[in-house]
C-alpha positions as a Markdown table, in Angstrom:
| # | Residue | x | y | z |
|---|---|---|---|---|
| 1 | Unk | 56.2 | 120.4 | 69.7 |
| 2 | Unk | 58.1 | 118.0 | 72.0 |
| 3 | Unk | 56.8 | 114.2 | 73.3 |
| 4 | Unk | 55.2 | 114.4 | 76.8 |
| 5 | Unk | 58.2 | 113.2 | 78.9 |
| 6 | Unk | 56.2 | 111.1 | 81.5 |
| 7 | Unk | 53.2 | 108.7 | 81.1 |
| 8 | Unk | 49.9 | 109.6 | 82.6 |
| 9 | Unk | 50.0 | 107.0 | 84.8 |
| 10 | Unk | 53.7 | 108.4 | 86.5 |
| 11 | Unk | 52.3 | 111.9 | 86.9 |
| 12 | Unk | 49.5 | 110.6 | 88.8 |
| 13 | Unk | 51.8 | 108.6 | 91.1 |
| 14 | Unk | 53.7 | 112.3 | 91.3 |
| 15 | Unk | 50.7 | 114.0 | 92.2 |
| 16 | Unk | 47.7 | 112.1 | 93.2 |
| 17 | Unk | 44.7 | 111.7 | 91.0 |
| 18 | Unk | 42.1 | 112.5 | 93.5 |
| 19 | Unk | 39.9 | 115.4 | 92.3 |
| 20 | Unk | 39.9 | 118.1 | 94.7 |
| 21 | Unk | 38.1 | 121.3 | 94.1 |
| 22 | Unk | 37.2 | 121.0 | 90.4 |
| 23 | Unk | 33.1 | 120.1 | 89.5 |
| 24 | Unk | 32.7 | 118.1 | 86.5 |
| 25 | Unk | 28.7 | 119.0 | 86.8 |
| 26 | Unk | 27.9 | 116.6 | 83.8 |
| 27 | Unk | 24.3 | 116.1 | 83.2 |
| 28 | Unk | 23.0 | 112.7 | 82.6 |
| 29 | Unk | 21.4 | 113.9 | 79.8 |
| 30 | Unk | 23.0 | 116.5 | 77.6 |
| 31 | Unk | 21.2 | 119.4 | 76.4 |
| 32 | Unk | 21.3 | 120.4 | 72.4 |
| 33 | Unk | 21.5 | 124.2 | 71.9 |
| 34 | Unk | 21.1 | 125.3 | 68.5 |
| 35 | Unk | 22.7 | 121.7 | 67.5 |
| 36 | Unk | 25.6 | 122.0 | 69.6 |
| 37 | Unk | 25.3 | 119.1 | 72.6 |
| 38 | Unk | 26.0 | 120.8 | 76.1 |
| 39 | Unk | 27.0 | 117.7 | 78.4 |
| 40 | Unk | 27.1 | 120.5 | 81.6 |
| 41 | Unk | 24.3 | 121.0 | 84.6 |
| 42 | Unk | 25.7 | 124.9 | 84.0 |
| 43 | Unk | 26.6 | 127.1 | 80.8 |
| 44 | Unk | 26.1 | 130.0 | 78.9 |
| 45 | Unk | 24.8 | 131.3 | 75.4 |
| 46 | Unk | 25.2 | 134.4 | 73.9 |
| 47 | Unk | 22.3 | 135.5 | 71.7 |
| 48 | Unk | 21.1 | 139.0 | 69.7 |
| 49 | Unk | 17.7 | 141.0 | 71.0 |
| 50 | Unk | 15.2 | 139.0 | 69.9 |
| 51 | Unk | 16.9 | 136.1 | 68.1 |
| 52 | Unk | 15.2 | 132.6 | 68.0 |
| 53 | Unk | 16.8 | 129.7 | 69.7 |
| 54 | Unk | 16.4 | 126.3 | 70.2 |
| 55 | Unk | 17.0 | 124.3 | 73.3 |
| 56 | Unk | 16.2 | 120.2 | 73.7 |
| 57 | Unk | 17.2 | 117.6 | 75.9 |
| 58 | Unk | 19.2 | 114.6 | 74.0 |
| 59 | Unk | 16.7 | 111.9 | 72.6 |
| 60 | Unk | 13.7 | 113.5 | 74.7 |
| 61 | Unk | 11.9 | 115.9 | 72.1 |
| 62 | Unk | 9.5 | 118.1 | 74.8 |
| 63 | Unk | 9.9 | 115.9 | 77.8 |
| 64 | Unk | 11.3 | 118.7 | 79.7 |
| 65 | Unk | 10.4 | 122.2 | 81.3 |
| 66 | Unk | 11.6 | 125.3 | 81.4 |
| 67 | Unk | 11.6 | 128.8 | 83.4 |
| 68 | Unk | 13.1 | 131.8 | 81.2 |
| 69 | Unk | 12.4 | 135.8 | 81.3 |
| 70 | Unk | 9.2 | 135.2 | 83.3 |
| 71 | Unk | 7.7 | 132.6 | 81.0 |
| 72 | Unk | 7.6 | 129.0 | 81.4 |
| 73 | Unk | 6.8 | 126.0 | 79.4 |
| 74 | Unk | 7.7 | 122.7 | 77.8 |
| 75 | Unk | 10.4 | 121.9 | 75.3 |
| 76 | Unk | 9.8 | 121.7 | 72.4 |
| 77 | Unk | 6.2 | 123.0 | 71.8 |
| 78 | Unk | 7.3 | 126.5 | 71.1 |
| 79 | Unk | 10.0 | 128.9 | 69.8 |
| 80 | Unk | 12.2 | 130.4 | 72.4 |
| 81 | Unk | 13.0 | 133.9 | 71.7 |
| 82 | Unk | 15.7 | 136.2 | 73.5 |
| 83 | Unk | 14.1 | 139.3 | 75.2 |
| 84 | Unk | 14.9 | 142.8 | 73.1 |
| 85 | Unk | 16.2 | 144.0 | 76.1 |
| 86 | Unk | 20.1 | 142.9 | 76.2 |
| 87 | Unk | 21.4 | 141.8 | 79.6 |
| 88 | Unk | 21.9 | 138.6 | 81.9 |
| 89 | Unk | 18.7 | 136.0 | 81.6 |
| 90 | Unk | 18.5 | 132.3 | 83.7 |
| 91 | Unk | 17.0 | 129.9 | 81.6 |
| 92 | Unk | 16.6 | 126.9 | 84.1 |
| 93 | Unk | 15.4 | 123.5 | 82.7 |
| 94 | Unk | 14.3 | 120.0 | 84.4 |
| 95 | Unk | 14.0 | 117.2 | 83.0 |
| 96 | Unk | 10.7 | 115.0 | 83.4 |
| 97 | Unk | 12.6 | 111.7 | 83.2 |
| 98 | Unk | 15.3 | 112.3 | 85.2 |
| 99 | Unk | 16.8 | 114.6 | 88.5 |
| 100 | Unk | 19.1 | 116.5 | 87.1 |
| 101 | Unk | 18.3 | 120.1 | 86.9 |
| 102 | Unk | 20.1 | 122.4 | 84.2 |
| 103 | Unk | 20.8 | 126.2 | 84.2 |
| 104 | Unk | 21.8 | 128.4 | 81.1 |
| 105 | Unk | 22.6 | 131.4 | 81.8 |
| 106 | Unk | 21.5 | 133.6 | 78.5 |
| 107 | Unk | 23.6 | 136.6 | 77.6 |
| 108 | Unk | 21.5 | 139.1 | 75.4 |
| 109 | Unk | 24.2 | 140.8 | 73.5 |
| 110 | Unk | 24.5 | 144.6 | 73.0 |
| 111 | Unk | 24.2 | 145.1 | 69.0 |
| 112 | Unk | 27.7 | 146.2 | 67.6 |
| 113 | Unk | 26.0 | 148.7 | 65.3 |
| 114 | Unk | 25.3 | 150.9 | 69.3 |
| 115 | Unk | 28.9 | 151.6 | 68.9 |
| 116 | Unk | 29.9 | 155.2 | 68.3 |
| 117 | Unk | 32.0 | 156.9 | 65.5 |
| 118 | Unk | 35.1 | 156.2 | 67.3 |
| 119 | Unk | 33.9 | 152.4 | 68.2 |
| 120 | Unk | 33.1 | 153.0 | 72.0 |
| 121 | Unk | 30.3 | 151.5 | 73.6 |
| 122 | Unk | 28.8 | 153.5 | 76.6 |
| 123 | Unk | 32.8 | 154.9 | 76.8 |
| 124 | Unk | 34.5 | 151.3 | 76.9 |
| 125 | Unk | 36.8 | 150.9 | 73.9 |
| 126 | Unk | 36.1 | 148.1 | 71.3 |
| 127 | Unk | 37.9 | 149.0 | 67.9 |
| 128 | Unk | 37.4 | 148.7 | 64.7 |
| 129 | Unk | 37.0 | 145.1 | 63.7 |
| 130 | Unk | 38.4 | 144.3 | 59.5 |
| 131 | Unk | 35.9 | 145.3 | 57.0 |
| 132 | Unk | 36.1 | 142.1 | 55.3 |
| 133 | Unk | 36.8 | 138.8 | 57.1 |
| 134 | Unk | 40.1 | 137.2 | 57.0 |
| 135 | Unk | 40.5 | 135.1 | 53.9 |
| 136 | Unk | 36.5 | 135.1 | 53.5 |
| 137 | Unk | 36.2 | 132.8 | 56.3 |
| 138 | Unk | 33.1 | 132.6 | 58.6 |
| 139 | Unk | 35.5 | 132.6 | 61.7 |
| 140 | Unk | 36.9 | 135.6 | 61.3 |
| 141 | Unk | 33.9 | 137.6 | 60.7 |
| 142 | Unk | 33.3 | 140.3 | 63.5 |
| 143 | Unk | 30.9 | 139.8 | 65.9 |
| 144 | Unk | 27.2 | 141.2 | 65.9 |
| 145 | Unk | 27.6 | 142.1 | 69.5 |
| 146 | Unk | 28.9 | 142.3 | 72.6 |
| 147 | Unk | 28.1 | 140.7 | 76.2 |
| 148 | Unk | 27.9 | 143.3 | 78.5 |
| 149 | Unk | 29.7 | 142.7 | 82.1 |
| 150 | Unk | 28.7 | 144.6 | 84.8 |
| 151 | Unk | 29.9 | 144.7 | 88.5 |
| 152 | Unk | 26.5 | 142.2 | 89.4 |
| 153 | Unk | 27.2 | 140.1 | 86.3 |
| 154 | Unk | 30.9 | 139.7 | 86.7 |
| 155 | Unk | 31.3 | 136.3 | 88.3 |
| 156 | Unk | 28.6 | 134.4 | 86.4 |
| 157 | Unk | 29.4 | 131.0 | 85.1 |
| 158 | Unk | 29.8 | 130.5 | 81.6 |
| 159 | Unk | 30.8 | 126.9 | 82.0 |
| 160 | Unk | 31.3 | 124.6 | 85.3 |
| 161 | Unk | 34.7 | 126.0 | 86.1 |
| 162 | Unk | 34.9 | 129.0 | 84.5 |
| 163 | Unk | 33.4 | 132.3 | 85.2 |
| 164 | Unk | 33.2 | 135.1 | 82.5 |
| 165 | Unk | 35.6 | 137.6 | 84.5 |
| 166 | Unk | 38.3 | 135.2 | 83.4 |
| 167 | Unk | 38.2 | 136.2 | 79.8 |
| 168 | Unk | 37.5 | 140.2 | 80.0 |
| 169 | Unk | 40.3 | 142.1 | 78.1 |
| 170 | Unk | 42.8 | 143.7 | 79.9 |
| 171 | Unk | 41.7 | 146.8 | 80.0 |
| 172 | Unk | 41.2 | 149.1 | 82.9 |
| 173 | Unk | 38.2 | 151.2 | 81.7 |
| 174 | Unk | 35.8 | 150.3 | 84.4 |
| 175 | Unk | 32.1 | 149.4 | 83.8 |
| 176 | Unk | 30.5 | 148.1 | 82.0 |
| 177 | Unk | 33.0 | 146.3 | 80.2 |
| 178 | Unk | 31.8 | 144.0 | 76.6 |
| 179 | Unk | 33.7 | 140.6 | 75.9 |
| 180 | Unk | 33.0 | 138.1 | 73.1 |
| 181 | Unk | 33.3 | 134.6 | 73.7 |
| 182 | Unk | 32.5 | 131.2 | 71.8 |
| 183 | Unk | 30.9 | 128.2 | 73.8 |
| 184 | Unk | 33.0 | 126.2 | 71.9 |
| 185 | Unk | 35.8 | 127.7 | 73.4 |
| 186 | Unk | 34.6 | 127.1 | 77.0 |
| 187 | Unk | 33.5 | 123.3 | 76.0 |
| 188 | Unk | 37.4 | 122.7 | 74.6 |
| 189 | Unk | 38.1 | 124.2 | 78.0 |
| 190 | Unk | 36.2 | 122.1 | 80.1 |
| 191 | Unk | 36.9 | 118.9 | 77.9 |
| 192 | Unk | 40.9 | 119.5 | 78.6 |
| 193 | Unk | 40.2 | 120.4 | 82.7 |
| 194 | Unk | 38.3 | 116.9 | 82.7 |
| 195 | Unk | 41.0 | 114.9 | 81.1 |
| 196 | Unk | 43.9 | 116.5 | 83.7 |
| 197 | Unk | 41.7 | 115.8 | 86.5 |
| 198 | Unk | 40.8 | 112.1 | 85.2 |
| 199 | Unk | 44.4 | 111.4 | 84.2 |
| 200 | Unk | 46.8 | 113.7 | 85.5 |
| 201 | Unk | 46.2 | 115.8 | 88.6 |
| 202 | Unk | 43.6 | 117.4 | 90.8 |
| 203 | Unk | 43.2 | 121.3 | 89.0 |
| 204 | Unk | 40.8 | 123.1 | 90.2 |
| 205 | Unk | 40.6 | 125.7 | 87.1 |
| 206 | Unk | 42.9 | 127.3 | 85.1 |
| 207 | Unk | 44.6 | 130.6 | 85.1 |
| 208 | Unk | 43.8 | 132.2 | 82.5 |
| 209 | Unk | 46.0 | 135.0 | 81.2 |
| 210 | Unk | 44.2 | 136.6 | 78.3 |
| 211 | Unk | 40.7 | 135.5 | 76.6 |
| 212 | Unk | 38.8 | 138.2 | 74.6 |
| 213 | Unk | 41.1 | 140.7 | 73.4 |
| 214 | Unk | 38.7 | 144.0 | 71.3 |
| 215 | Unk | 40.4 | 145.3 | 68.5 |
| 216 | Unk | 41.7 | 148.6 | 70.2 |
| 217 | Unk | 43.7 | 146.4 | 72.8 |
| 218 | Unk | 45.2 | 143.7 | 70.6 |
| 219 | Unk | 46.7 | 146.6 | 68.6 |
| 220 | Unk | 47.8 | 148.5 | 71.4 |
| 221 | Unk | 50.2 | 145.5 | 72.6 |
| 222 | Unk | 51.2 | 144.9 | 68.9 |
| 223 | Unk | 49.4 | 141.8 | 68.1 |
| 224 | Unk | 48.7 | 140.6 | 65.2 |
| 225 | Unk | 45.1 | 142.0 | 63.7 |
| 226 | Unk | 43.1 | 138.7 | 62.9 |
| 227 | Unk | 44.4 | 137.1 | 66.3 |
| 228 | Unk | 41.7 | 134.6 | 67.4 |
| 229 | Unk | 41.2 | 136.3 | 70.7 |
| 230 | Unk | 39.5 | 139.6 | 69.0 |
| 231 | Unk | 37.3 | 136.9 | 68.0 |
| 232 | Unk | 36.3 | 135.2 | 71.1 |
| 233 | Unk | 37.5 | 132.0 | 70.3 |
| 234 | Unk | 41.0 | 131.9 | 72.3 |
| 235 | Unk | 42.6 | 131.6 | 75.6 |
| 236 | Unk | 46.4 | 131.9 | 76.8 |
| 237 | Unk | 46.5 | 130.1 | 80.0 |
| 238 | Unk | 48.5 | 127.6 | 82.7 |
| 239 | Unk | 48.0 | 125.6 | 85.6 |
| 240 | Unk | 48.6 | 127.1 | 89.0 |
| 241 | Unk | 47.5 | 124.9 | 91.2 |
| 242 | Unk | 50.4 | 123.2 | 93.3 |
| 243 | Unk | 51.4 | 125.6 | 94.9 |
| 244 | Unk | 49.3 | 128.4 | 93.5 |
| 245 | Unk | 52.4 | 130.8 | 93.2 |
| 246 | Unk | 51.3 | 132.6 | 90.2 |
| 247 | Unk | 53.4 | 130.5 | 87.7 |
| 248 | Unk | 53.2 | 127.3 | 86.0 |
| 249 | Unk | 53.0 | 124.3 | 88.3 |
| 250 | Unk | 55.8 | 122.2 | 87.7 |
| 251 | Unk | 53.9 | 119.7 | 84.9 |
| 252 | Unk | 56.7 | 117.1 | 83.7 |
| 253 | Unk | 58.0 | 116.4 | 86.9 |
| 254 | Unk | 61.7 | 117.8 | 86.5 |
| 255 | Unk | 61.3 | 119.5 | 89.8 |
| 256 | Unk | 62.0 | 123.1 | 87.8 |
| 257 | Unk | 59.1 | 125.1 | 86.5 |
| 258 | Unk | 60.1 | 126.6 | 83.1 |
| 259 | Unk | 59.2 | 126.3 | 79.5 |
| 260 | Unk | 59.5 | 122.8 | 79.5 |
| 261 | Unk | 55.9 | 122.7 | 81.8 |
| 262 | Unk | 54.0 | 124.7 | 78.8 |
| 263 | Unk | 55.5 | 122.1 | 76.3 |
| 264 | Unk | 54.5 | 119.4 | 78.1 |
| 265 | Unk | 50.9 | 120.6 | 78.7 |
| 266 | Unk | 51.0 | 121.5 | 75.1 |
| 267 | Unk | 51.7 | 118.1 | 73.8 |
| 268 | Unk | 49.1 | 116.6 | 76.3 |
| 269 | Unk | 46.6 | 118.7 | 74.8 |
| 270 | Unk | 47.8 | 118.1 | 71.2 |
| 271 | Unk | 47.6 | 114.0 | 72.1 |
| 272 | Unk | 43.6 | 115.0 | 73.2 |
| 273 | Unk | 43.2 | 116.9 | 69.7 |
| 274 | Unk | 44.9 | 113.5 | 67.9 |
| 275 | Unk | 42.7 | 111.5 | 69.4 |
| 276 | Unk | 39.8 | 113.2 | 68.1 |
| 277 | Unk | 38.4 | 114.5 | 72.0 |
| 278 | Unk | 37.6 | 118.0 | 70.6 |
| 279 | Unk | 35.4 | 117.0 | 67.9 |
| 280 | Unk | 34.8 | 120.0 | 65.4 |
| 281 | Unk | 36.3 | 122.6 | 68.0 |
| 282 | Unk | 39.8 | 121.7 | 66.8 |
| 283 | Unk | 42.3 | 124.8 | 66.4 |
| 284 | Unk | 45.6 | 126.0 | 67.2 |
| 285 | Unk | 48.3 | 125.2 | 70.1 |
| 286 | Unk | 51.2 | 127.9 | 71.1 |
| 287 | Unk | 53.5 | 127.2 | 73.5 |
| 288 | Unk | 55.4 | 130.5 | 75.3 |
| 289 | Unk | 58.3 | 130.9 | 77.7 |
| 290 | Unk | 58.7 | 133.2 | 80.5 |
| 291 | Unk | 59.4 | 136.9 | 80.3 |
| 292 | Unk | 59.7 | 139.8 | 83.1 |
| 293 | Unk | 55.8 | 139.7 | 82.8 |
| 294 | Unk | 55.0 | 136.4 | 82.5 |
| 295 | Unk | 55.8 | 132.8 | 83.2 |
| 296 | Unk | 55.8 | 130.2 | 80.8 |
| 297 | Unk | 51.9 | 129.4 | 79.2 |
| 298 | Unk | 49.9 | 127.8 | 76.5 |
| 299 | Unk | 47.3 | 129.2 | 73.9 |
| 300 | Unk | 44.6 | 127.1 | 72.9 |
| 301 | Unk | 42.0 | 128.5 | 70.4 |
| 302 | Unk | 38.8 | 127.1 | 68.3 |
| 303 | Unk | 39.7 | 128.5 | 64.6 |
| 304 | Unk | 38.5 | 125.3 | 63.1 |
| 305 | Unk | 41.6 | 124.2 | 61.3 |
| 306 | Unk | 45.1 | 122.8 | 63.1 |
| 307 | Unk | 47.4 | 125.2 | 63.6 |
| 308 | Unk | 50.9 | 124.6 | 66.1 |
| 309 | Unk | 53.3 | 127.1 | 67.3 |
């Protein structure tokens, strides 16, 4: 991987670091959702029907109230349980000690066992996952369920600056569609986006070229069977803000739009990783150049181990 060509301070001079459009949406007190810290005012979680889950305000134990699936109560006083019916449910949370309101978009997934013998859900092709996980690793286990995406919930926020539609497989099969999406991937993307806005230039969001891929679609495009995309833990993306023209911005400031811009972005993300800014959300970083179908882009994932290509 190449080194960053220009310092952050030089890049800021080139682009002006005033934030425009992007919204950090950080809460003053993070939520702790099943042991995972969520620092944002809006986020999404993915549960199986009837699955129990825990939500707390960091350091506040039961000092917060919630409204969820027609019920309301105080955090920490009773176990939270997902509805038995698959779909999107909103959980609104208000701390008793500060003014920030938070929203969890709770997707209750359709169990994988509801696939037909030809691996479809409501006619949507999913395809078969390997019977045994790659190298026995939990990160490669077949998902227990799938988020059902409809025309009504297509634009639901899964984090402050990303919507669920951005991560759908590129399958033109109508609605409903189905997706698998890891919360840690969203936390990592938001982390990168925030760092770009603080240190480099205004970036509203990332253009996600490829998020989730069903095993069927993954095979159709000739990709490796254990791609992190198949497990909802990877994103191929580029920055297309100045100007919005369908290709990677000039990230290294050389006046050109080419693979070197993807190299610059990958090096920036790698530097974040080396500084420990992703915590346990370590993973792969890949650099890709242009071809007849697309411009340069970067791959990131949350496989749990370091990989570079």
